[in-house]
C-alpha positions in Angstrom: 92.8 111.1 94.5 92.6 108.4 97.4 93.2 109.7 100.9 95.2 107.8 103.5 92.1 106.4 105.6 93.6 103.4 106.9 97.1 102.1 107.5 97.8 98.3 107.7 100.4 97.8 110.3 102.7 95.0 110.6 104.7 94.2 113.5 105.4 91.4 116.0 103.8 89.5 118.7 106.5 88.5 120.6 106.6 88.8 124.3 110.5 88.8 125.0 111.4 91.9 123.2 113.6 94.7 124.5 111.2 97.5 126.1 112.3 100.1 123.5 110.5 98.5 120.7 107.2 98.6 122.6 107.8 102.5 122.6 107.6 102.7 119.0 104.7 100.4 118.6 102.6 102.6 121.0 103.9 105.9 119.2 102.6 104.6 115.9 99.3 103.6 117.3 98.8 107.2 118.8 99.8 108.9 115.8 97.5 107.3 113.5 94.8 108.0 116.1 95.9 111.6 116.1 95.5 111.8 112.1 92.1 110.0 112.1 93.5 106.8 110.2 92.2 103.6 111.1 94.7 101.2 112.2 94.4 97.7 110.5 96.4 94.9 112.1 96.5 91.2 113.0 94.3 91.5 115.7 96.4 90.0 118.3 97.0 91.4 121.9 100.4 90.5 122.3 103.5 92.1 121.7 104.0 95.0 119.5 100.8 94.3 118.0 98.9 94.6 121.3 100.9 97.6 122.2 99.8 99.8 118.9 96.1 98.7 118.9 95.8 99.5 122.9 97.5 103.0 122.4 95.7 103.8 119.1 92.3 102.9 120.8 93.1 104.7 124.1 93.8 107.9 121.8 90.5 107.7 120.3 91.6 105.9 117.0 89.6 103.0 115.2 91.1 99.5 115.2 90.1 96.7 112.7 91.9 93.1 113.5 92.2 90.5 111.3 93.0 86.9 112.8 92.9 83.5 112.3 91.1 81.0 114.6 94.2 79.0 115.0 96.0 82.3 116.4 93.1 83.8 118.2 94.1 81.9 121.2 98.0 81.8 120.6 98.0 85.7 119.9 95.3 86.2 122.3 93.2 88.0 119.9 92.4 91.7 121.3 88.7 91.9 122.0 89.2 95.8 122.4 89.2 96.1 118.6 86.4 98.1 116.9 86.1 95.2 114.4 87.7 91.7 114.7 87.6 89.6 111.8 88.3 86.2 112.5 89.1 84.0 109.2 90.2 80.2 108.8 93.6 80.8 106.9 96.5 82.8 107.0 96.0 83.4 103.2 92.6 84.9 104.1 94.1 86.9 106.7 96.9 88.5 104.5 94.5 89.3 101.8 92.4 91.2 104.0 95.1 93.1 105.9 96.4 94.1 101.9 92.8 95.0 100.9 91.8 97.2 104.0 94.9 99.3 104.1 95.7 102.5 101.8 99.2 102.4 102.8 101.3 99.9 105.0 103.9 100.9 108.0 106.0 97.9 109.3 107.5 97.9 112.7 110.0 95.3 113.8 109.1 91.7 113.6 110.0 88.3 113.0 109.5 85.5 110.4 105.6 86.2 110.1 106.2 90.2 109.4 108.9 89.2 107.2 106.4 87.1 105.2 103.6 89.9 105.2 106.4 92.7 104.1 107.4 90.4 101.0 104.3 89.4 99.9 102.7 93.0 100.2 106.1 94.3 98.1 105.8 91.7 95.5 102.0 92.5 95.0 103.0 95.9 94.4 105.6 94.8 92.1 103.8 92.8 90.0 100.7 95.3 90.0 98.5 93.6 92.1 97.9 96.7 94.0 99.3 100.6 94.0 99.7 101.1 97.8 103.1 102.4 99.4 104.9 100.5 102.2 106.8 102.5 104.7 109.4 100.8 107.2 110.4 101.9 110.6 114.1 101.0 111.2 113.8 101.1 114.8 117.1 101.0 116.6 118.4 100.0 113.2 116.4 96.7 113.2 115.6 96.9 109.8 119.4 97.9 108.4 119.9 94.3 107.1 116.8 94.3 105.2 117.6 97.6 103.4 120.9 96.4 102.6 119.6 93.3 101.4 116.8 95.1 99.1 119.8 97.7 97.7 122.1 94.7 97.0 119.2 93.0 95.0 118.8 96.2 93.0 122.4 96.3 92.7 122.9 92.9 91.0 119.9 93.2 88.7 117.4 91.0 90.9 115.2 94.1 91.3 114.6 97.1 89.6 115.4 100.6 90.7 111.5 101.5 90.7 111.2 99.6 93.6 112.6 102.3 95.7 109.7 104.7 94.6 107.1 102.4 96.5 109.2 101.6 99.4 110.3 103.9 102.1 112.7 103.4 105.3 112.8 105.8 108.0 113.8 106.0 111.4 111.1 108.7 112.5 107.2 107.8 112.3 105.8 111.3 111.4 107.9 111.5 108.0 106.8 108.0 107.3 103.3 108.6 107.5 103.4 111.7 105.7 105.1 109.9 103.0 102.4 107.4 103.0 99.5 110.1 102.9 101.5 111.7 100.0 101.7 108.5 98.0 98.3 107.0 98.7 97.0 110.9 97.5 99.0 110.4 94.5 98.9 106.9 93.5 99.1 105.9 89.9 98.3 102.5 88.1 101.0 99.9 88.9 103.1 99.3 86.1 104.9 95.9 86.4 106.8 96.5 83.3 108.8 99.1 85.5 109.0 96.9 88.6 109.9 93.4 87.3 113.2 92.2 86.8 112.4 90.7 83.4 111.0 94.0 82.0 112.2 95.6 78.7 115.1 97.7 80.6 116.7 94.6 81.3 116.8 93.2 77.9 114.8 90.1 78.7 112.5 88.9 75.5 109.0 90.2 75.3 107.3 88.0 73.3 106.1 84.8 73.8 107.8 83.4 70.6 111.0 85.0 71.6 111.1 83.5 75.0 110.6 80.1 73.6 112.8 77.3 74.6 114.5 74.8 72.1 112.2 72.1 71.2 114.0 69.6 73.4 113.8 71.6 76.6 110.0 72.3 76.3 
């Protein structure tokens, strides 16, 4: 069974945040280092990204950054990483962030963090990977996101099984404990249980059953 050797951290690079968000980012980096878990992240030196990376490194942890050439200057790529991979596109960046992590920890962030979170979650939903995703609801920041996901489940746009691979919490230690447990007990991804068009939702399973009328094809 796979262990939690690495965690991909998604978070903000903004320099305009309330200071309390930086506290949680530093604690996250320190916690990963203390547990011997490699921190994989977007490679930036600003905002929560930089706070977490520097804290992890200072606590003796390993830090791997993945950044695009475009963002190398914009996010001031942190040269203190044990490994800083520079890629050409955001697609390549996100692909490596997903591949290198055994699990994912999402701290507060903006549009880029939302994109990374949802792309990773959809990847789990459709069976591209079988890795757990934990979200730190720091100072209530992700309450609207959790409410949105629950709303989508209630309205049948998403399946209840999504709750099994996505975990929200307000404390870092239990979130990393959950990631470690889920990574050690990972099972083969089963899209039939996660996709809204699966059998439990009454959608047609066969190509023939799903065929449109001739005048609509």
